[in-house]
N, C-alpha and C positions, 0 to 999 in steps of 0.2 A: 457529430462526434461518434455516433454508432459505427459508421464506416471506418473511421479512424481507429476505434477500439477493436473492431473485428480484424483489421489489418495487423494491429499490434499482437493480438492473440495468436493469429496464424504464424507470425514471425517467431513469437516466443515459443510456440510448441515445436518449432524446428530446432531450437537451441539444444546443443548437447554438451557444451563446455561453458565455463565462465567467460571465456573470450567471446563466445557467441552471445551470451547474455549482455556483455559489455556493448556489443554492437547494437543490440536491441535498445539498450538504455540511450545510446547516442541518437538513434532514430526517433525514439519517443521524445527526447528533449527537443528535437527539431519540430516534431508534431505540435507540441505545446508552445513552442517559441519562448522558452524560458532559459535562464542562464545555466541552471544545473539540476540534475537528478542524481539521487544517491540511494542505493540499497545497501544496508549494512546489517549483518547477522552475527549473533554470538550464540553458540550452541551450549549445551548443558555442561561441557567440559571447559568452557572458556575460549575455545577456538573461534577465530573471527575470519570472516571473508566479506568482501565488498565489491560492488561494481558501481562506478561513479564517474562524474565528469569534472570534479575539482582538479586543480593543477597538482601535479606530483609534488611540487615544492610545498604547497599548503598541507597536503596529506602527510608528508614527512615531518613537517613542523608540528602538526597536530599530534602525531604519534609520539614524537620525541618528547614533547612537553606533557604527554598524558592528559590532554585537554578534555577527554571524556569525563574526567572526575569533576570538572567545573562547568562543562557545557550545559546550559539550561535546556537545550533541546534533548540531549541524551537523558539527562536526569528527569526532565519533565515527562518524556515518553515512557520511561521505565516505570513511572508511578501511575500511568494512565492507560486506559483501554480505548479511548476515543481519540480521533485526530485532533491536532492542536495547531493553531496559528502561532507563529513565534511571537507576535505582538502580545499574546496573552501570558507569556512566561515572565519570570522575574529576572531582569537583567541589571538589578540595582547594585549588586556587590562590586567591590573595587576590582577584584581579580576577574570577575565576569566582564566588566566594562573594558578592561585591557584586552581580554580574549576577543570581545566583540570588535574592537578596533582592528585587531590583527585579521580577523575574518573578513571584515569589510575591505581592508587593504588587499586581501588575497582574492577578491572578486566573488566572494560567496553570495553576496546580494543582501539587501536590507530587508527583504521580505522572505518568509518561508512558511511552509506547511508540511507537517510531518505526521505520518500514520504509523502508530505502534502496532506490532504484530506479535502474537504469541503462537508459537508452533509446538510441535510434539516434543516430548522429553525435555521440557524446560528451555526450549529455544526462544530467544528474543530477537526481534529484528525491527528495523525502521525503514520506511520508505519516505524520502523527502524530496520536495521540489522547492527551489529557491530562485529568486529573481530580483532585479533592481527595478522598482516601480514606486509609484505613489501609493498611499494607503487606499485611496478610492479605487484605483485600477486593480490592486491586488484583491481587494474585497470582491470586486466584480468577477475576477478570474476564479477565485476559490468557490464562490457561490455557483458559478456555471459548471465547474468541473469536479466538485467534491465527490460525487457518487462514482465517477469514473476513476478518480485517483485512488479511492479506497479499493475498488475492484482490482485495479492494476497492481496495487501493493500486494494483494494476496496472490494474484497470478504469478508475480515475480518471485515471491517467497516460495510458492509451490514448486516452481521450476528450479530455483536454486537448491531446494532440498533434494529434488530428484537428481540433480547433477552431483551434489556433494555425497549423497548416501544411497543412491539408487532411487527408490520411491518410498515416500512415507505413507502412501495410501494403502489401505487394506481393500480386499474385494468388496465392492459396493452392491447393495441390493438395488433392484430396479425401482424407479420412482413411479408412483401412480400418475395417471393423466392429470389429476387435480393438483398433485404436488408439483408437477412440471409447470402447470398453469401459474401457481402462486410465485414460484421462483422466476418464471419468465417476466411476470409483472414487475417484480423487484429489480430484475436485471435491466429492465427498460427505464428505470428511474422513478417509478411510481412509489409513493409512500404506502403504508399499509392500508390506510383508510381509502385512498384512491383505488388501490388494487382490489380490495374487498368489494368496493362498489362496482367496479368493472366486471367482477366475476359473479355479482349478485349473491354474495354470501356475507355473513356477519364478520366483524373483525375478530371475534372470538374463534369462529370456525377457521378463518384465514390463519390465525396464529397456530392453531392446531395442526394444519397442513404444513406450515413452515417448520414447526418443531419435529414433526414426523420425518420430513425430508432431511432436516439437519442431522437427525439421528442416523438415518440410512447412509448419509454421505460421510459420516464420521467427522462432521465439522464442529468447531468450537463455538461458532456464532453464525448469525444469519448471513453476514457478508461473506464469510468463508464458504458457507453452503452454496450461495449463488455462484461464487467463483468456481467451485468444484463442479457444480452442475453444468456450467458453460464449458469448462475444460473437458468434461467427460462426454459432452455431446448431448446431454439431456435437454439443455436449453440452447436454442439457436438464436443468435442476435441478428 
């Protein structure tokens, strides 16, 4: 997957318009061999934009009926900071069940995984992958790809912000060699304990380096710090 992710990052960094970003989304869907990928953003003034693979008919229906107000995925992600599997959301309401039936008929897929994203100046975004599969197959897919999906979500959000408003990045300070080391370990998919052990440092020291790097990169969280470090060339995959 690292080769696949590196290829995706290279293509993404060449994107200069939302049409370019749409092409990247289509390529990424083929890489993962899933039904759909969706990136949807709402900025602080309520303006929305999206790149997605849903059918135009379903998109028009969704917007016309204002389904975002009852969609458990949208409502669930708005209240969360961590990725969520659709199976863990509440689909019990009558209107929700009707909505779910329409979504399934439209080919959205019976499985889904969404990553909520908080950006600058009150921006909220979601990155979603959905598919038709059994529970067991989907659980195996998400377990294998969760780290990459989170990184990809932040890379796409970063690029979309650049396209929409220029760049949301401020000048960054250089990272120290040790800060690069800790972010590299995380980008490779190691957890904090494994990474600290590989670097022969304590988890407390490891966290200190992560927080220092996050501050220098102007990142809101560790995942965003890793994404920015890769995008800026500090970390090479």
